[in-house]
N, C-alpha and C positions, 0 to 999 in steps of 0.2 A: 748800460742797453737792461733792461727788464726780462730774465725768466720768460721765458713760453710757460710750460711746465715748471715751475718748483715744485721739491719736493720729489716729483715724480720720474723726471727729467733733468730738469737745471736744475743750480743751487746758484747761492749768494754768496763770491767771496770780497767778507767786507775789511779792504786791506785798511779802511781809516781808524779802527778798533786799534792799531798798533801804534799808534802817533800822538804825542803829548796836546790837546789842543789849545790846556792853557796857552801853551808857548808859543803860541799863533797872535795872540791877540796884541804883543808889542807889535805885531808888521801886519796889522789888518787893513791901513792904509796902503802901505807898499804891494802887499799881494793885491787888493784891488786894483788899482793901478794899474801895476803889470801885470796881470791878466786882462784888461781892456788895453793897453798896447798891444799884445798878442793877437789877442782877435780883429782889434783894425789893423795890425799888420799881415795876419792872414788874408783877410777880405782885402790886402790891396794887393799882395801878391795873386789871386784869384782874380781879380780885373785885366791882367794883364795876361793870363793864361787864359783869360775866358778870348781876347783880343787875337793871339796866337793862333785861338781853335778857328776866328771867322776867316783871317788870312789863311790856316790853312787847307780849309774848304775853297776857297777861289784857287791854289795851288792845285787842288784835289782837281777842281772842275775843268782846268785846261787838259790835261792829262785822261780825263776821262770821257774826254769829248773826242780824244784821238786815238783812244783804243782799239784795236782791232779782234771785233769780239769772236770771231771765228777761228784765230788762231788760238785764243785764250781755251775756249772749246776743245778745241785739241790736246792743249794743256791739260785739262781737268781729264779726259779719256786715258791720259796718257799716264796722267799720275794714279786716278783711282784703277790701272791696268798693271801695273809695277807691285803697289801697295795693295790692294783688295782684289785682285784679279782670284784666287783659290778659293776666297769665301761664302757662300749665297746669301744670299738676303732671309735673315731669319727676324726672332722677335727682336724689338727695339732695344738696343745698349742703353747704357747710361750715360750720364756726362755730370763733368765739376765743372765749377766755374772761379777763377782765379785771375790776381794779377802776381805778373812776371816782374813785370818794370813799374818803378815808380816815379815819381816825380819826390826831389829828397834836400835837405839843407845841403847836401856836399854830390847836389846836381841830378843830372837822372844816371840811377840804378838800376842794373836788371842780375836778373838771377838765372835766367833762363839758358844759359851754360850749365851750371849745377844739377837743373831738371833734370836735365839729358843727359846726365852721367851714364848711362841704363841705355839707351837708345844706341840700336846698333846702326841705324838705319834715321838719318837726317837730312831732309830736300828744305834747300835754304832760299827762301824768295828774296832777292835784292831789289829795293826801287823803293821809290818815291809816292808820295801819297796819289790815290787813284793810279795806280798802274795795274790794277786787279788782284792785287794779292789779298785780299779779304773774299771775294770772290772766289779766289782759287781754295783758299783754308775752307768758307762753309760748305762748297761744293764735296770736298772733302770728309768734312764732320759727317755731314747727312750721310752720306754714301757707307760710311763706316757705323753709323748708329744704326743704319738699317740693316747693316747683320751682324749687329748684339755687341760689337765693340765699346768697351768702354771709353771715353775721351774726354781728358782733362784740357781744358778749352781755357788760353790764357787771355786776356783783353786788356785792350790798349789802354794807357793811364790818361792822355790827350781825350779820345772817345771811347770811351767806357763800350759802347753796345760794339768797335766796332774787334774783331776778335787780331788778336799779334801771331801767336803760336798757337800749334795745338801737338798733343803728344797723345797717341795710343800706345799703353802702357804692355799690352801684352804682346803689340808686333813687333816692341822694340823701336817704336818709328814715331819720328817728328815732321813736322812740317812748320820751319821756325821765320819767320819775317826777320829779316837784315834792314831798317824801314829807317826816316826823319828824325823817328823819336828815337831809338836805341844807339842808330849812329854807329853799330857794330856788326864784325866784319866774324864769320862764325863757318865753322870747319862743316863740309859736306857736300852733299850735289849741290852746287850751284846754281841756281835757274834765275835767268837777270829779264827782269820784267818790262826794260826798255824795249825791248826786242816785240814786245805787242803794241808800241805805242809810237803814231805815224808824228815826229818829231815835227815833219817838214808843215803838218797844220799848224803847228805849235806856235806862236811869239816868245821866244826864250828869252828876249828881255824884261818881258812881262812876269813870265817863271821863274828866274834869276833875281827880277824884282822883289816877288812874296816869297822868295825863299829867307830875302835877307832880313827881309820886314818879321819875319814868321820867327826866325832865331834869335833876334833883335827883343822882341818882347817875350819870348820864352827864357830867353836868359836872364832878362829881367824882375820875371815871376821869380825864376829860380833864385836868383839872388835875395831878394825882400825873405824868402822864405828862411833862406839863412839867416837873416837877422832876426825869425821870427825866432828861429832855437834857439841867438844866444839871448832874448832874451827868457827863455822857458828855463835857461842853462841859470841867468841871474833869479829867476823864481823858485829854483830847485832848492836851491842856498839854505832858503827859509826853511825848507820841508825838510832836508837834513840832518840837522840839527835839534829836530823835534821830534823822529822817527825812532821806536823803540823796536831795532835791529833784531835783537835776540831773541823775539818774538815773532819777526817776520819769517826768520828762520825755521823755528818749532812750526808754522801754518807752514812752512813752506816742503818739510818733512813731511807734515799731515798728507800733501796734497799729493806728494810723488807716491806716497806711500798708496796713495787710493786710485790715482791714475794705473798704479802697476798693478792693482787689484781689478780696474775692469779690464783691463789686458786681459789678465789672464782669464776674465769674466768669457771675454770674446773667443779667445783662441780655443775654449772648450768647449764656444756653440757652436760652432766649425766643424768641430771633432767628427 
């Protein structure tokens, strides 16, 4: 990533200055071939995950068609009253977009538990795709922003435009999803989104089939990512023997001191 404002705001940290470049010469062929294999392996993994996303869309469509939107709207108003009724609409708040869940060589990993440690109120939206979780999260997000709150917005790793969780730090409140991606059970005030779906209108066999295909494809993609990690670990051995770790430690110390100075400047600017 190139710095947008080099010198003024951003700077380049060149870790390549701490390796023995001549030491890589005897491994040139292995390095090139392994990097190619890593690239091809990741591309293959993304194909399976992309295919899983298509099936996910089909699964979601079944639920969306049978949503009771009047009940969903009532839930939105109820949550707004419980979380935001004391606060008037003011200037527009700020937002920060992040990810709390990721596809990794170790499977699906989420850190939302850690991120919510300071929250005193947690609302947990339980449900599969298309059951209205995103609609509710978007509604509360925009209502909070209209009241001037800063909101942390955590996105879904499969569908990045979809919101998975929101946290309103000032209110020590979070709305989080227990969904088909993270497959986690969270402590908090439980809201079961299946109560807003009319399952009598849905062919359950079709949903079960979508669900099975989805997890088969997703798990295959994650397994291939694990293979890419093994290749990357093999690649690292060529670098480890050619790194000047003492110099790296010095650079680390300089960077740490610099960050500490920036922190002091920031704290002083707020006084």
